[in-house]
C-alpha positions as a Markdown table, in Angstrom:
| # | Residue | x | y | z |
|---|---|---|---|---|
| 1 | Met | -7.3 | 4.1 | 28.3 |
| 2 | Ser | -3.5 | 3.0 | 29.4 |
| 3 | Gly | -0.7 | 2.2 | 26.7 |
| 4 | His | 1.8 | 3.5 | 24.3 |
| 5 | Ser | 1.3 | 5.5 | 21.0 |
| 6 | Lys | 0.5 | 3.2 | 18.5 |
| 7 | Trp | 0.9 | 5.6 | 16.1 |
| 8 | Ser | 5.2 | 5.5 | 16.8 |
| 9 | Thr | 4.9 | 1.8 | 15.7 |
| 10 | Ile | 3.1 | 2.6 | 12.5 |
| 11 | Lys | 5.4 | 5.4 | 11.2 |
| 12 | Arg | 8.3 | 3.2 | 11.5 |
| 13 | Lys | 6.8 | 0.4 | 9.6 |
| 14 | Lys | 5.6 | 3.1 | 6.7 |
| 15 | Ala | 9.8 | 4.0 | 7.0 |
| 16 | Lys | 10.3 | 0.2 | 5.8 |
| 17 | Val | 7.8 | 0.3 | 2.4 |
| 18 | Asp | 9.8 | 1.8 | -0.1 |
| 19 | Ala | 12.9 | -0.5 | 0.2 |
| 20 | Gln | 10.6 | -3.8 | 0.8 |
| 21 | Arg | 7.4 | -2.7 | -1.8 |
| 22 | Gly | 7.8 | -6.6 | -3.1 |
| 23 | Lys | 6.9 | -8.0 | 0.3 |
| 24 | Ile | 4.2 | -5.8 | 1.5 |
| 25 | Phe | 2.4 | -6.2 | -1.6 |
| 26 | Thr | 2.9 | -10.0 | -1.2 |
| 27 | Lys | 1.0 | -9.6 | 2.4 |
| 28 | Leu | -1.7 | -7.1 | 1.4 |
| 29 | Ala | -2.8 | -9.6 | -1.6 |
| 30 | Lys | -2.8 | -12.0 | 1.0 |
| 31 | Glu | -5.4 | -10.0 | 2.9 |
| 32 | Ile | -7.2 | -8.8 | -0.2 |
| 33 | Ile | -7.8 | -13.1 | -1.0 |
| 34 | Val | -8.4 | -14.2 | 2.3 |
| 35 | Ala | -11.3 | -11.0 | 2.8 |
| 36 | Ala | -12.7 | -11.5 | -0.6 |
| 37 | Arg | -12.3 | -15.4 | 0.6 |
| 38 | Gln | -14.4 | -14.9 | 3.4 |
| 39 | Gly | -16.9 | -12.0 | 2.4 |
| 40 | Gly | -17.6 | -12.1 | -1.2 |
| 41 | Gly | -15.6 | -9.7 | -3.3 |
| 42 | Asp | -18.5 | -6.8 | -3.2 |
| 43 | Pro | -16.3 | -3.9 | -0.9 |
| 44 | Glu | -19.7 | -2.3 | -0.3 |
| 45 | Ala | -20.9 | -5.6 | 1.3 |
| 46 | Asn | -17.2 | -6.5 | 3.0 |
| 47 | Ile | -16.3 | -4.2 | 5.1 |
| 48 | Arg | -12.9 | -6.4 | 5.8 |
| 49 | Leu | -12.4 | -6.5 | 1.8 |
| 50 | Lys | -13.5 | -2.5 | 2.1 |
| 51 | Asn | -10.2 | -1.8 | 4.3 |
| 52 | Ala | -8.1 | -4.4 | 2.6 |
| 53 | Ile | -8.4 | -2.5 | -0.6 |
| 54 | Ala | -8.2 | 1.2 | 0.7 |
| 55 | Arg | -4.8 | 0.1 | 2.4 |
| 56 | Ala | -3.3 | -1.6 | -0.8 |
| 57 | Lys | -4.1 | 1.3 | -2.4 |
| 58 | Asp | -2.8 | 4.0 | 0.3 |
| 59 | Ala | 0.9 | 1.7 | -0.4 |
| 60 | Asn | 0.4 | 2.5 | -4.3 |
| 61 | Ile | -1.2 | -1.2 | -5.6 |
| 62 | Pro | -1.4 | -0.6 | -8.9 |
| 63 | Asn | -5.5 | -1.7 | -9.0 |
| 64 | Glu | -4.8 | -4.1 | -11.7 |
| 65 | Asn | -3.2 | -6.3 | -8.6 |
| 66 | Ile | -6.0 | -5.9 | -6.3 |
| 67 | Gln | -8.4 | -7.1 | -9.0 |
| 68 | Arg | -6.0 | -9.8 | -9.3 |
| 69 | Ala | -6.3 | -10.7 | -5.8 |
| 70 | Ile | -10.0 | -9.7 | -5.0 |
| 71 | Gln | -11.1 | -12.7 | -8.0 |
| 72 | Arg | -8.5 | -15.7 | -6.2 |
| 73 | Gly | -10.3 | -15.2 | -3.1 |
| 74 | Thr | -13.4 | -15.6 | -5.0 |
| 75 | Gly | -12.4 | -17.9 | -7.5 |
| 76 | Glu | -12.3 | -16.7 | -10.7 |
| 77 | Leu | -9.0 | -17.0 | -10.9 |
| 78 | Ser | -6.7 | -19.9 | -8.9 |
| 79 | Gly | -4.5 | -19.4 | -6.0 |
| 80 | Val | -2.8 | -20.9 | -3.0 |
| 81 | Asn | -5.2 | -21.4 | -0.3 |
| 82 | Tyr | -4.3 | -19.6 | 2.4 |
| 83 | Glu | -4.4 | -20.3 | 6.3 |
| 84 | Glu | -5.6 | -17.8 | 8.9 |
| 85 | Leu | -3.3 | -18.4 | 12.4 |
| 86 | Thr | -2.4 | -16.5 | 15.7 |
| 87 | Tyr | 0.5 | -17.0 | 17.0 |
| 88 | Glu | 1.7 | -15.8 | 20.7 |
| 89 | Gly | 5.2 | -15.5 | 22.3 |
| 90 | Tyr | 7.2 | -13.3 | 24.8 |
| 91 | Gly | 10.3 | -11.4 | 23.5 |
| 92 | Pro | 13.1 | -9.8 | 25.6 |
| 93 | Gly | 11.6 | -9.1 | 29.6 |
| 94 | Gly | 8.7 | -11.3 | 29.5 |
| 95 | Val | 7.2 | -8.5 | 26.3 |
| 96 | Ala | 4.0 | -10.1 | 25.1 |
| 97 | Val | 3.6 | -10.5 | 21.4 |
| 98 | Met | 0.8 | -11.4 | 19.3 |
| 99 | Met | 0.8 | -11.9 | 15.4 |
| 100 | Asp | -1.4 | -12.6 | 12.5 |
| 101 | Ile | -0.9 | -15.6 | 10.8 |
| 102 | Met | -1.6 | -15.9 | 7.1 |
| 103 | Thr | 0.0 | -19.4 | 5.8 |
| 104 | Asp | -0.1 | -22.1 | 3.3 |
| 105 | Asn | 2.0 | -24.5 | 5.7 |
| 106 | Arg | 2.0 | -23.6 | 8.9 |
| 107 | Asn | 4.5 | -26.3 | 10.1 |
| 108 | Arg | 6.8 | -24.4 | 7.7 |
| 109 | Thr | 5.9 | -21.1 | 9.4 |
| 110 | Ala | 5.8 | -22.1 | 13.1 |
| 111 | Gly | 9.5 | -23.2 | 12.7 |
| 112 | Glu | 10.5 | -20.1 | 11.3 |
| 113 | Ile | 8.4 | -18.2 | 13.8 |
| 114 | Arg | 10.1 | -20.4 | 16.7 |
| 115 | His | 13.5 | -19.5 | 14.8 |
| 116 | Leu | 13.1 | -15.8 | 15.3 |
| 117 | Phe | 11.9 | -15.8 | 18.9 |
| 118 | Ser | 14.8 | -18.0 | 20.3 |
| 119 | Lys | 17.6 | -15.7 | 18.1 |
| 120 | Tyr | 16.4 | -12.6 | 19.2 |
| 121 | Gly | 16.2 | -13.8 | 23.2 |
| 122 | Gly | 12.2 | -15.0 | 23.2 |
| 123 | Asn | 9.9 | -18.1 | 23.0 |
| 124 | Leu | 7.3 | -18.9 | 21.4 |
| 125 | Gly | 3.9 | -19.5 | 23.7 |
| 126 | Glu | 1.0 | -21.6 | 23.6 |
| 127 | Thr | -2.0 | -20.1 | 22.4 |
| 128 | Gly | -4.0 | -18.0 | 25.2 |
| 129 | Cys | -0.4 | -17.0 | 27.0 |
| 130 | Val | -0.5 | -13.1 | 26.2 |
| 131 | Ser | -3.5 | -12.3 | 24.6 |
| 132 | Trp | -5.1 | -11.8 | 27.7 |
| 133 | Met | -3.0 | -8.6 | 28.0 |
| 134 | Phe | -4.9 | -7.6 | 24.8 |
| 135 | Asp | -7.9 | -5.7 | 23.9 |
| 136 | Thr | -9.4 | -5.2 | 20.2 |
| 137 | Lys | -10.2 | -2.1 | 19.1 |
| 138 | Gly | -10.5 | 0.5 | 16.6 |
| 139 | Leu | -8.1 | 2.7 | 16.1 |
| 140 | Leu | -8.1 | 6.4 | 13.4 |
| 141 | Val | -4.7 | 8.5 | 13.8 |
| 142 | Ile | -5.6 | 12.1 | 12.7 |
| 143 | Glu | -2.4 | 13.8 | 12.6 |
| 144 | Lys | -2.3 | 17.8 | 14.1 |
| 145 | Asn | -0.5 | 19.0 | 10.8 |
| 146 | Asn | -4.4 | 18.0 | 9.2 |
| 147 | Leu | -6.4 | 19.1 | 11.4 |
| 148 | Asn | -8.4 | 21.7 | 11.7 |
| 149 | Met | -9.8 | 22.3 | 14.7 |
| 150 | Asp | -8.7 | 22.6 | 18.2 |
| 151 | Ala | -8.2 | 19.2 | 20.7 |
| 152 | Asp | -11.2 | 20.2 | 22.1 |
| 153 | Glu | -13.5 | 20.3 | 19.4 |
| 154 | Leu | -12.0 | 17.0 | 17.9 |
| 155 | Leu | -12.4 | 15.5 | 21.6 |
| 156 | Leu | -16.4 | 16.4 | 21.5 |
| 157 | Thr | -16.8 | 15.5 | 17.3 |
| 158 | Ala | -15.1 | 11.9 | 18.1 |
| 159 | Leu | -17.1 | 11.0 | 21.4 |
| 160 | Asp | -20.7 | 12.5 | 20.0 |
| 161 | Ala | -19.3 | 9.8 | 17.0 |
| 162 | Gly | -19.1 | 7.1 | 19.5 |
| 163 | Ala | -15.6 | 6.5 | 19.8 |
| 164 | Ile | -14.7 | 5.3 | 23.1 |
| 165 | Asp | -11.2 | 7.6 | 24.0 |
| 166 | Val | -9.3 | 10.3 | 22.3 |
| 167 | Lys | -5.7 | 10.1 | 22.9 |
| 168 | Glu | -3.2 | 13.0 | 22.3 |
| 169 | Glu | 0.4 | 12.4 | 21.2 |
| 170 | Asp | 2.9 | 14.7 | 20.1 |
| 171 | Asp | 2.2 | 14.7 | 16.9 |
| 172 | Ser | -1.0 | 12.5 | 16.6 |
| 173 | Phe | -4.6 | 12.0 | 17.7 |
| 174 | Glu | -5.5 | 8.6 | 18.4 |
| 175 | Ile | -8.6 | 7.7 | 18.3 |
| 176 | Ile | -10.5 | 4.5 | 20.1 |
| 177 | Thr | -13.3 | 2.9 | 19.1 |
| 178 | Glu | -14.9 | -0.9 | 19.1 |
| 179 | Pro | -14.0 | -2.8 | 15.9 |
| 180 | Asp | -17.6 | -3.0 | 14.9 |
| 181 | Asp | -17.8 | 1.2 | 15.0 |
| 182 | Ile | -14.3 | 2.5 | 13.4 |
| 183 | Asn | -16.5 | 2.8 | 9.8 |
| 184 | Lys | -18.7 | 4.3 | 10.7 |
| 185 | Ile | -17.2 | 6.8 | 13.3 |
| 186 | Ser | -14.5 | 7.6 | 9.8 |
| 187 | Glu | -17.5 | 8.6 | 7.9 |
| 188 | Ile | -18.7 | 10.6 | 10.4 |
| 189 | Leu | -15.2 | 12.3 | 10.9 |
| 190 | Glu | -14.2 | 12.4 | 7.4 |
| 191 | Ile | -18.1 | 14.5 | 6.8 |
| 192 | Glu | -16.6 | 16.9 | 9.5 |
| 193 | Gly | -14.0 | 17.8 | 7.6 |
| 194 | Ile | -11.6 | 15.7 | 9.8 |
| 195 | Lys | -8.5 | 14.1 | 7.6 |
| 196 | Ile | -7.9 | 10.5 | 8.9 |
| 197 | Ser | -3.8 | 9.3 | 8.4 |
| 198 | His | -4.7 | 5.5 | 9.1 |
| 199 | Ser | -7.4 | 2.8 | 10.4 |
| 200 | Glu | -6.8 | -0.2 | 11.8 |
| 201 | Val | -8.7 | -2.8 | 13.7 |
| 202 | Thr | -6.2 | -3.9 | 16.1 |
| 203 | Lys | -4.8 | -5.0 | 19.9 |
| 204 | Ile | -3.8 | -2.8 | 22.1 |
| 205 | Pro | -2.1 | -3.3 | 25.6 |
| 206 | Gln | -3.8 | -2.8 | 28.5 |
| 207 | Thr | -0.4 | -2.3 | 30.0 |
| 208 | Thr | 3.5 | -1.7 | 28.3 |
| 209 | Val | 6.5 | -2.9 | 29.6 |
| 210 | Arg | 10.0 | -0.6 | 28.8 |
| 211 | Leu | 13.3 | -2.1 | 28.4 |
| 212 | Asp | 16.4 | -1.0 | 28.4 |
| 213 | Gly | 20.0 | -1.5 | 26.6 |
| 214 | Lys | 21.0 | -5.1 | 25.0 |
| 215 | Gln | 17.0 | -6.4 | 25.9 |
| 216 | Glu | 15.5 | -2.9 | 24.2 |
| 217 | Glu | 17.9 | -3.7 | 21.4 |
| 218 | Gln | 17.1 | -7.5 | 20.9 |
| 219 | Met | 13.0 | -6.5 | 21.0 |
| 220 | Leu | 13.5 | -4.3 | 18.2 |
| 221 | Lys | 15.7 | -6.5 | 16.0 |
| 222 | Leu | 13.1 | -9.4 | 16.6 |
| 223 | Leu | 10.0 | -7.1 | 15.7 |
| 224 | Asp | 11.8 | -6.3 | 12.7 |
| 225 | Ala | 12.6 | -10.0 | 11.5 |
| 226 | Leu | 8.5 | -10.6 | 12.2 |
| 227 | Asp | 7.8 | -7.5 | 10.2 |
| 228 | Asp | 9.9 | -8.9 | 7.4 |
| 229 | His | 8.5 | -12.6 | 7.5 |
| 230 | Asp | 6.4 | -13.3 | 4.8 |
| 231 | Asp | 3.5 | -15.4 | 6.1 |
| 232 | Val | 3.1 | -13.0 | 9.6 |
| 233 | Gln | 0.7 | -10.1 | 8.8 |
| 234 | Asn | 0.3 | -7.8 | 11.8 |
| 235 | Val | 2.2 | -7.3 | 15.2 |
| 236 | Tyr | 1.3 | -6.4 | 18.1 |
| 237 | Thr | 3.3 | -5.9 | 21.7 |
| 238 | Asn | 3.3 | -4.2 | 25.3 |
| 239 | Phe | 6.7 | -3.3 | 24.5 |
| 240 | Glu | 7.1 | 0.3 | 24.8 |
| 241 | Glu | 9.2 | 1.9 | 22.3 |
| 242 | Ala | 12.0 | 4.8 | 23.5 |
| 243 | Glu | 11.0 | 8.2 | 21.7 |
| 244 | Asp | 14.1 | 8.1 | 19.7 |
| 245 | Asn | 14.0 | 5.3 | 18.4 |
């Protein structure tokens, strides 16, 4: 499967967590609230909620905060009603960008996101302008220093479990699944003693784009600005970062 290493991007985001813990908490709480509102407050019967809780615990969000977010989603506690949207646009050099948005004021959010794109050499586009460049897939990341088997054995184990593809990167393996299969395959791999460092349903670009000089610098600043925005839950792009970024 074509595309750049998602793990390098994930690690860049993880490195910012400690400096922005309050912002990370807010975004994860939003995801829990919406998941509970749509599918109920039982994580065993609501896969989206189960995955959101797992990410929250991975970010060391206290259990009482998680429980309050669930209760806001189910209506047991009062809270803000968030709307889910998808924004699409172009970064510097025509790089494709998609964003998962959760907002209580779509007009305010659209204006702020449009400003960020303009500030860093891009433009916010119409619905569907870049979504065709991405495939929605499940992603499981296994760091090599946590692996208890060789690459060939991992490949066979993952494919037997139903994975679509396994990609080897410098310090990790990325297992690609169908979105609905990610939890099943994750459970099978964990039974086999394989430690999963990260799991998510994501959008993977069909092809990638590299930038140079000022355009690359602007693109990195745009991604940081979007990640920092309270209403942007996830950012997907076909921009391929240089290894030293």
